[in-house]
N, C-alpha and C positions, 0 to 999 in steps of 0.2 A: 807561542811561548818560546824563549831562547834561555840558555844557560851561559853565564859569562864569567869564568873563572879568571882570576887575576893574582899575581905574586909580584912583590916589589922587594927588592933587597937594596938597602941604602947604607952608605958609610960616608960621614962627613958630607961634602958637598955633592957627592957622586951617588947616582941611583940608576937602577936597572929595573925595568918592569916587563913582565910578560903577560898579554892580555888575550883571551880567546872568546869566540862567539860561536856557539852551536845552536842551530835551529832544532826545536823539539817539536815541530808542526808539519803535518802533511802539506801545508800551504806553501813549504819551501823546500820541496823534494829535492830539487836539482842544486840547491845551495848547501854545499858541504862544509862551510864555516869559514872563519877567519882567525889567523893568529898574528898579533902585532908585537914588535919588540922594540922597547923604547930605552935609550940611553940619554940621561940628563944630567946637566951640572949647574949648581947654583952659584951664579955670579955675584950675587948681592943678597944679604939677608939681614935687614935691620929691622927695627920696631916699625918703621914707616913703609918701607919698600922691600919686596922679594922679587928677584929676577932670575928666572931660569932659561937655559938654552939646552938644546938636545937634537936627537935625530930620532925618527920613527920609521920602522922597516915593516911594510905592510905585506902579509902573505895570505894566500887564499888555497889551502891544501885540498887534495882530494880530486878524483876524476870528474866529479859532478860540476866544478866550479872552474871556468877556464880563464878567469880574470888574472892578468899578469901581475907580479908582486911590484911594488913601486916603494920609493923611499921620499921622506919629507924631512927637512930641518925646520927648527921652530924657535922662537923666542917668546917668552910670557912674563908679563910684569904684574904683581899684585900690589895694590895700594892699601896697606893694612890700616892706617889711621883715618881714612875717610869713610863717612857713614854710608852705608850700602856698599860694602867693599868691592871696588871695581878691579876687574882683571881684564888687561888688553893682551891679546895673542896674536901672533901672525905665523903661518905656515906657509912653506914654498916647497912644492914637490919638484925634485930635481931629476925625476926619472920619467914616468909615463905622461904626466900631465904638464910639467913645465909651467905651472901657474900658481898664484898666490891665494890663499884664503885667509882672510881676518875675522876675529871674533871679540865682540866686547861684551863681558859679562858683569852683572852686579849680583850681590847677595847679601842677606842679613841674617845672622844666627841669633837665636834667642835660647836662653838657658832656662829650662821649664822646672827642673829638680837637679839635684846632684848627679843623677844618673842619667837623666833625659835632655836632650836639646832637640830643637827644630830649626829649619832653615827656610827662607823664601828667596827665589832669585829668578833671574832671567837673562836672555842673551839674545844678540843679533848677529849674524854673519854675512859676510861680504866675499864674493869670489871674483877673480878675474875672468876675462874672456875665456882663456884656456881651461881654467877650472870648471866653469860652468858647462862648457861644451863636453868636458869628459865625464862629468858626474850626472849631469842633468839632460844632456843632448840639446842644450839651448844653443842656437847660432845667432841670436837677434841683438845681443848686447856685447859692448866692449867690457863690461863689468856689471855686476848687479847684485844688490842685497838678495840673498837666497833663502835665509832661514831665520825664524823667530821661535823662542823657547820660554815658557813660563813653568816654573816648578815649585813644589813644596816638599821638603823631606823631614824626617825624623830619625833620630838614633837613640837607643836605649843600651847602656852599658850593663850587660848581663853580670860580668865579672871585671877585674882590672884590664884584662887582656882581649876579652870578647865582646863584641858589640853586634846587636841587631838593628837593621835599619829598614825603613820603607821611603819610597819615592812615587810622587805623582806629578806627571808632566803633561803639558800641552806642547805640541810642535807643529809648526806651519811652515810651508814654503811660500815664499813671496811670488807675486804675480809675474815677476821677471823670469821666473824658471819653472813655475808650475805647470806650464803648458806643454811640458815636453813629452809627458806620457810615459816616463821612466818608472813612476811609481803608482801603486794602486790608488793611493790617496794623497791629497794635497795638504791634509792637516790631520792630526789624530790625537787622542788622549791615551796615554800608556803609563804604566807604572811597573813597579818591581819591589822585591824584597832582597835584602843582602844580609849576609853574615860575614864578619871580618874578625881576623885574629892577628894580634900584634905580638910578635915574639920579642921579649925584652933582652 
């Protein structure tokens, strides 16, 4: 089990986010967590297309985790007027990795009631050689598809500002990277619950 707090401050096209991950299991005794800082700017926001750019600063605090910090720049485009809303994103690590990661995702939301919504979706990711070597220990490809994800989620508005949600997801590594031995499992089913509050 992990705990993942997140706080976002947004004003106009600018936003700042701080996201954390802390393990609450003895299975990860040497992993003291992660804190990421994201600054983003919305370049385009229309009924049809939304485009964001930004930078992410990854840190791994604590004596039990020796992973160095690193930084990524990214661009993400959402096509709002197409069935099964597609989102195309690309990330470039400018520090430790010096490699690209691309992700193509689709999703479809459904309104169940005035207070409850559900969403289904999936994604596929691709990493360049440097990216796959750094994160998966893979040395056999110039670039490879590396992850697949399928999920279903739901949200229920407890109040105007407070929302309770749940997620169930299947994640898998592609055969291009799953033989590296860096992970305990090449595929898994995982889920979580979340509580979010929006300050008006």
